[in-house]
VODO-923707 format. One line per 8 residues: number of its first residue (from 1); their letters; for each residue x, y, z of N, C-alpha, C, O, CB. Coordinates in steps of 0.2 Angstrom, whole numbers, plus 5000, padded with zeros to 4 digits. Each point is the difference from the previous one (the first is absolute). Glycine has a CB too. Example, Ala and Ser with C-alpha at 12.3 -4.5 7.8 and 13.67 -1.06 7.14 Angstrom:
! VODO-923707
1) as) 5066 4972 5039 4996 5006 5000 5004 5006 5000 5005 4999 5003 4986 4995 5003  5007 5011 4990 5004 5006 5001 4996 5005 5003 5003 5006 5001 5003 4991 4989
END
This chain:
! VODO-923707
1) mgaddapa) 4878 4912 5015 4995 5004 4997 4999 4996 4993 5005 4998 4997 4998 5013 5008  4991 4988 4993 4998 4997 4994 4999 5005 4994 5001 5006 5001 4994 4984 5006  5002 5007 4988 4998 5004 4994 4995 5006 5002 5000 5005 4997 5003 4985 4995  4993 5008 5013 4994 5005 5001 5003 5006 5005 4997 5005 5001 4995 4985 4998  5014 5009 5003 5003 5005 5005 5005 5005 4996 5004 5003 5003 4995 4988 5006  5000 5009 4984 5004 5005 4996 5000 5007 5003 5005 5003 5001 4993 4989 4989  4996 5011 5011 5000 5007 5003 5003 5000 5006 5004 5005 5002 4985 4997 4993  5011 4993 5010 5003 5001 5006 5008 5000 4999 5004 5003 5003 4986 4991 5003
9) retvranr) 5012 5001 4989 5008 5000 4999 5002 5007 4997 5005 5002 5002 4994 4986 4996  4997 5015 4998 5002 5006 4997 5000 5006 5005 5004 5004 5000 4991 4992 4989  5000 5004 5016 5000 5004 5005 5007 5000 5005 5003 5005 5002 4984 4995 4998  5014 4993 5001 5006 4999 5004 5006 5003 4997 5005 5003 5003 4990 4987 5002  5006 5008 4988 5006 5003 4996 5000 5007 5000 5005 5003 5001 4995 4987 4992  4994 5013 5006 5000 5008 4999 5002 5003 5007 5004 5005 5000 4987 4994 4991  5007 4998 5014 5002 5002 5007 5008 4999 5001 5003 5005 5003 4985 4993 5002  5014 4997 4993 5008 4998 5001 5004 5005 4995 5005 5003 5002 4992 4985 5001
17) lrapllla) 5000 5014 4991 5004 5004 4996 5000 5007 5002 5004 5004 4998 4993 4988 4993  4998 5010 5013 4999 5007 5003 5003 5000 5007 4999 5005 5004 4991 4997 4989  5013 4993 5010 5003 5000 5007 5005 5005 5000 5004 5001 4996 4993 4987 5006  5003 5016 5004 5005 5005 5001 5007 4998 4999 5005 5003 4998 4987 5003 5009  5010 4988 4996 5006 4998 5000 5003 4998 4993 5005 5002 4998 4993 4993 5013  4997 5002 4985 5002 4999 4993 5001 5006 4996 5004 5001 4996 4990 4988 5004  5001 5016 5001 5001 5006 4997 5007 5004 5002 5003 5003 4995 4984 4998 5004  5015 4998 5007 5006 5003 5002 5006 4997 4996 5004 5003 4998 4991 5000 5014
25) vwgllafe) 5005 4990 4988 5005 4997 4996 5000 5002 4993 5005 5002 4997 4994 4988 5010  4995 5010 4990 5000 5002 4993 5003 5008 4999 5003 5001 4995 4987 4991 5003  5007 5012 5006 5002 5007 5000 5008 5001 5001 5003 5003 4996 4986 5000 5008  5014 4994 5001 5007 5000 5001 5004 4997 4994 5005 5002 4998 4993 4998 5015  4999 4994 4985 5004 4997 4995 5000 5004 4993 5005 5000 4997 4991 4989 5008  4998 5014 4994 5000 5005 4994 5005 5005 5001 5003 5002 4995 4985 4995 5003  5012 5006 5008 5004 5006 5001 5008 4998 4999 5004 5003 4997 4987 5002 5011  5010 4989 4995 5007 4998 5000 5002 4998 4993 5006 5001 4998 4993 4994 5013
33) aaggivif) 4997 5002 4985 5001 4998 4993 5002 5007 4996 5004 5000 4996 4988 4989 5005  5003 5016 5000 5001 5006 4996 5006 5003 5002 5004 5003 4996 4984 4998 5003  5013 5000 5008 5006 5003 5002 5007 4996 4998 5005 5004 4999 4988 5000 5011  5007 4990 4990 5005 4996 4998 5002 5001 4993 5006 5001 4998 4991 4991 5011  4998 5008 4987 5001 5002 4993 5003 5007 4999 5005 5001 4996 4986 4991 5001  5007 5013 5006 5002 5006 5000 5008 5001 5002 5004 5003 4997 4984 5001 5005  5013 4992 5004 5007 5000 5002 5005 4997 4995 5005 5002 4999 4990 4998 5013  5002 4994 4986 5005 4996 4995 5001 5004 4994 5006 5001 4998 4989 4989 5006
41) varlatgn) 5000 5013 4993 5001 5004 4994 5004 5007 5001 5004 5001 4996 4985 4994 5000  5009 5008 5009 5004 5006 5002 5007 4999 5001 5005 5004 4998 4985 5001 5007  5012 4989 4999 5007 4999 5001 5004 4998 4993 5005 5002 5000 4991 4993 5012  5000 5002 4984 5003 4998 4993 5001 5007 4996 5005 5001 4997 4990 4987 5003  5000 5016 5000 5000 5006 4996 5004 5006 5003 5003 5003 4996 4986 4993 5000  5011 5005 5010 5003 5006 5003 5005 4998 5006 5003 5005 5002 4986 5001 4995  5011 4988 5005 5004 4999 5006 4997 5002 5007 5004 4999 5005 5006 5002 4987  4984 5001 5008 4997 5002 5006 4995 4995 5002 4998 4996 4996 5003 5016 5001
49) tpgealhv) 4997 4988 5009 4995 4995 5002 4994 5004 5004 5000 5000 5006 5009 4991 4995  4987 5012 4995 4994 5004 5003 4995 4996 5004 4998 4995 4998 5004 5014 4993  4996 4993 5015 4995 4997 5004 5003 4994 5004 4996 4995 5002 4996 5009 4990  5014 4995 5008 5004 4995 5003 4997 4999 5008 4999 4994 5002 5011 5007 4990  4990 5004 5012 4998 4999 5007 4993 4998 5000 4998 4996 5005 5010 5013 4998  4988 4994 4993 4993 4998 5000 4999 4992 4998 4996 4997 5003 5001 5015 4994  5007 4986 4998 5000 4993 4998 5002 4996 5005 4997 4994 5001 5005 5009 4988  5003 4999 5015 5002 4995 5006 4995 5000 5005 4998 4995 5003 5014 5008 4995
57) aagvalti) 4985 5003 5004 4995 5000 5005 4993 4996 4998 4998 4996 5004 5007 5015 5000  4993 4990 4990 4994 4996 4998 5002 4993 4999 4996 4995 5001 5000 5015 4993  5010 4988 5004 5002 4993 5000 5000 4997 5007 4998 4994 5000 5009 5008 4990  4995 5001 5015 5000 4997 5007 4992 4999 5002 4998 4995 5002 5013 5011 5001  4985 4999 4995 4993 5000 5001 4997 4994 4997 4996 4996 5002 5003 5016 5000  5003 4987 4991 4997 4995 4996 5002 4993 5003 4996 4995 5000 5005 5012 4990  5006 4992 5012 5002 4994 5003 4996 4998 5006 4998 4994 5001 5013 5009 4995  4987 5002 5009 4996 4998 5006 4993 4999 4998 4998 4995 5002 5009 5013 5004
65) vyavyqwr) 4990 4996 4990 4993 4999 4998 4999 4993 4996 4996 4996 5001 5002 5016 4998  5007 4987 4996 5000 4993 4997 5001 4994 5004 4996 4995 4999 5008 5012 4991  5000 4994 5015 5001 4994 5004 4994 4998 5004 4998 4995 5001 5014 5009 5000  4984 5001 5002 4994 4999 5003 4995 4997 4995 4996 4996 5002 5006 5014 5006  4997 4994 4986 4996 4997 4995 5001 4993 4998 4996 4996 5000 5003 5015 4996  5007 4987 5003 5002 4994 4998 4999 4994 5005 4998 4995 4998 5010 5010 4994  4993 4997 5014 4999 4995 5006 4992 4999 5000 4999 4994 5000 5011 5011 5006  4986 5000 4993 4993 4998 5000 4998 4997 4994 4995 4995 5000 5003 5015 5007
73) hwsrvrfq) 5004 4992 4987 4999 4996 4994 5002 4993 5000 4996 4996 4998 5005 5015 4996  5005 4988 5008 5002 4993 5000 4996 4995 5005 4999 4995 4998 5013 5010 4999  4986 4998 5009 4996 4996 5004 4993 4998 4997 4997 4995 5002 5009 5011 5008  4992 4998 4985 4994 4999 4997 5000 4995 4994 4996 4996 4999 5000 5015 5005  5010 4989 4992 5001 4997 4994 5005 4994 5000 5001 4997 4995 4995 5014 4999  5007 4988 5011 5006 4995 5000 4998 4993 4998 5004 4996 4998 5001 5011 5011  4988 4991 4991 4999 4993 4998 4997 5000 4993 4998 4994 4998 4999 5004 5014  5002 5008 4985 4998 5000 4993 5006 4997 4995 5006 5001 5002 4985 5009 5001
81) rgphfllg) 5007 4988 4992 5005 4998 4995 4997 5002 4993 4994 5001 4999 5010 4989 5008  5001 5010 4988 4998 5002 4993 5005 5005 4998 5005 5002 5003 4983 4996 4999  5012 5004 4991 5004 5005 4997 5001 5006 5004 5005 5003 5001 4993 4992 4988  4996 5008 5014 5000 5006 5003 5004 4999 5007 5003 5005 5002 4985 4998 4993  5012 4991 5008 5004 4999 5006 5007 5001 4998 5004 5003 5004 4987 4989 5001  5012 5004 4990 5007 5001 4998 5002 5007 4999 5005 5002 5002 4994 4986 4993  4996 5015 5001 5002 5007 4998 5000 5005 5006 5004 5004 5001 4991 4994 4988  5001 5000 5016 5000 5004 5007 5006 4999 5003 5003 5004 5003 4985 4995 4998
89) llaassma) 5015 4994 4999 5006 4999 5004 5006 5004 4996 5004 5002 5004 4992 4986 5000  5004 5012 4990 5005 5004 4996 4999 5007 5001 5005 5004 5001 4995 4987 4990  4994 5012 5010 4999 5007 5001 5003 5001 5007 5003 5005 5001 4987 4996 4992  5008 4995 5012 5002 5001 5007 5008 5000 5001 5003 5004 5003 4986 4991 5001  5014 5000 4992 5007 4999 5000 5004 5006 4997 5005 5003 5003 4993 4985 4997  4999 5014 4995 5003 5006 4996 4999 5007 5005 5005 5004 5000 4994 4990 4988  4996 5006 5015 4998 5006 5004 5005 5000 5006 5003 5005 5002 4985 4995 4995  5013 4994 5006 5005 4999 5005 5007 5002 4998 5004 5004 5004 4989 4987 5001
97) lanltgla) 5009 5007 4989 5006 5002 4997 5001 5007 4999 5005 5003 5003 4996 4986 4992  4994 5014 5002 5000 5008 4999 5000 5003 5007 5004 5005 5001 4990 4994 4988  5002 4999 5016 5000 5004 5006 5006 4999 5004 5003 5005 5003 4985 4993 4997  5015 4996 5000 5006 4999 5004 5006 5003 4997 5004 5004 5003 4992 4985 5000  5005 5011 4990 5005 5004 4997 4999 5007 5001 5005 5004 5000 4997 4987 4992  4992 5011 5007 4998 5008 5001 5002 5002 5007 5003 5005 5001 4988 4994 4991  5008 4997 5013 5002 5002 5007 5007 5000 5001 5003 5004 5003 4987 4991 5001  5014 5000 4993 5007 5001 5000 5003 5006 4996 5004 5003 5003 4996 4984 4997
105) lgvvwwrd) 4996 5015 4995 5002 5006 4996 4998 5006 5005 5004 5005 5000 4995 4990 4989  4996 5005 5015 4998 5005 5004 5005 5001 5006 5001 5006 5002 4987 4991 4995  5015 4997 5005 5005 5001 5005 5006 5004 4997 5003 5004 5004 4994 4985 5002  5005 5009 4988 5006 5004 4997 4998 5007 4999 5004 5004 5001 4999 4985 4993  4991 5012 5004 4998 5007 4999 5000 5004 5007 5003 5005 5000 4990 4992 4990  5005 5000 5015 5000 5003 5007 5007 5001 5002 5002 5006 5002 4987 4988 5001  5015 5001 4996 5007 5001 5002 5004 5005 4996 5004 5004 5003 4996 4984 5000  4999 5012 4991 5004 5005 4996 4997 5007 5000 5003 5005 5001 5000 4986 4992
113) rvvghaaa) 4990 5010 5006 4997 5006 4999 4998 5004 5006 5001 5006 5001 4995 4989 4989  5001 5001 5015 4998 5003 5006 5006 5000 5005 5001 5006 5003 4987 4990 4995  5015 4999 5004 5005 5000 5005 5007 5003 4997 5003 5004 5003 4992 4986 5002  5006 5008 4989 5007 5002 4997 4999 5007 4996 5005 5003 4998 4998 4985 5001  4991 5014 5000 4999 5007 4997 5003 5000 4993 5003 5005 4998 4997 5000 5013  5001 4989 4985 5003 5000 4994 4995 5003 4995 4994 5000 5001 5013 4990 5002  4995 5012 4991 4996 5003 4995 4996 4994 4996 4994 5001 4998 5014 5008 5001  4995 4985 5001 4997 4994 4997 5001 4994 5004 5006 5000 5003 4995 5005 4986
121) agypatlc) 4995 4990 5011 5001 4994 5004 5004 4995 4995 5000 5000 4994 4989 5001 5013  5016 4996 4996 5004 4995 4997 4997 4993 4999 5002 4995 5004 5008 5011 5000  4985 4993 4992 4996 4994 5000 5004 4995 4996 5003 5001 4995 4986 5005 5005  5011 4988 5003 5004 4994 4996 4996 4999 4994 4994 4999 5000 5010 4996 5011  4999 5004 4983 4997 4999 4994 4996 4994 5000 4995 4999 4997 5014 5007 4997  4994 4988 5009 4996 4994 4999 4994 5000 5004 4995 4998 4998 5016 4996 5001  4989 5009 5007 4994 5001 5004 4995 5004 4997 4994 4999 5000 5013 5000 5010  4995 5007 4986 4995 5004 4996 4997 4995 4995 4994 5001 4998 5013 5010 5004
129) avhnvgsm) 4997 4986 4994 4998 4995 4995 4995 4995 5002 4994 4999 4997 5017 5003 4997  4990 4995 5012 4996 4995 5002 4993 5003 5003 4995 4998 4998 5015 4995 5005  4991 5013 5000 4994 5004 5002 4995 5002 4993 4994 4999 5000 5012 5005 5011  4998 4998 4984 4996 5003 4994 4997 4994 4997 4994 5000 4998 5014 5009 5000  4995 4985 5001 4997 4994 4997 4995 4997 5004 4995 4999 4998 5016 4999 4996  4990 5002 5013 4995 4998 5004 4994 5004 5000 4994 4997 5000 5014 4998 5007  4992 5011 4992 4995 5005 5000 4996 4999 4993 4993 5000 5001 5013 5008 5006  4997 4990 4988 4996 4999 4994 4997 4993 5000 4994 4999 4998 5014 5008 4996
137) lvltfvga) 4995 4988 5010 4997 4994 5001 4993 5001 5004 4995 4996 4999 5016 4998 5000  4990 5010 5006 4994 5001 5004 4994 5003 4996 4994 4997 5000 5013 5006 5010  4994 5002 4986 4995 5002 4995 4997 4995 4996 4994 4999 4998 5011 5012 5002  5000 4985 4997 4998 4994 4995 4995 4995 5004 4995 4998 4998 5016 5004 4995  4992 4995 5013 4997 4995 5003 4993 5002 5004 4996 4996 5000 5015 4998 5000  4989 5012 5003 4994 5002 5003 4995 5001 4995 4994 4998 5001 5013 5008 5008  4994 4997 4985 4995 5001 4995 4998 4993 4997 4994 4999 5000 5011 5012 4997  4999 4984 5002 4998 4994 4998 4996 4996 5005 4995 4997 4999 5016 5003 4994
145) hlaavlmr) 4991 5001 5014 4996 4997 5005 4993 5002 5001 4996 4996 5000 5015 5003 5006  4989 5008 4993 4993 5003 5001 4996 4998 4994 4994 4998 5001 5011 5012 5005  4998 4990 4988 4996 4998 4994 4998 4992 5000 4994 4999 4999 5012 5010 4994  4998 4987 5010 4998 4993 5000 4995 4999 5006 4995 4996 4999 5017 5001 4998  4988 5007 5008 4995 4999 5005 4993 5002 4997 4995 4997 5001 5014 5005 5009  4991 5004 4987 4994 5003 4997 4997 4995 4995 4994 4999 4999 5010 5013 5003  5001 4985 4994 4997 4995 4994 4998 4994 5004 4994 4997 4997 5014 5008 4995  4995 4993 5013 4997 4994 5003 4993 5001 5003 4996 4996 5000 5016 5001 5003
153) drrpha) 4987 5009 5000 4994 5001 5003 4994 5002 4995 4994 5000 5002 5012 5004 5008  4996 4997 4984 4995 5001 4995 4997 4993 4997 4994 5000 4998 5012 5011 4999  4997 4984 5004 4998 4993 4998 4994 4999 5005 4999 5001 5005 5012 4995 4991  4984 5000 5001 4994 4998 5004 5002 4995 5005 5005 4995 4998 4988 5007 4992  5005 4998 5016 5002 4996 5005 4994 4994 5000 4994 5002 4999 5012 5007 5008  4996 4985 4995 4995 4995 5000 4997 5000 5007 4996 4995 5001 5011 4998 4991
END
């Protein structure tokens, strides 16, 4: 698309930003981020973990939806290069880290709370720390990636 195709580019982008799969990823990510912060703060302040089961269930859903989204996204952008591409790789890597450690924590939760009927899950501290840091990296790099892509597309195309 050339400079004369700016309206077509904007229409394609608008449609991609409203795609149901992307909206599902954003919605689940926002829910998981808010829930994770509530769980983190509540555990520090009161020793309780409110909404833990919902956080685990939404995390499993996010992992599945994100894997489908990322597969489709990667097949479209894998040959692009630039700062937005590097930030996208960092965002995807941190998302994989957060999802994998979250699934491992979900296994501990299932084992202890559901199967073992314990009052609290015995999460390994290191795994929790890696999950929490990975989650913060997701929010950082996803935001930076989105900003870089939007800034790239505001530039006039030759």
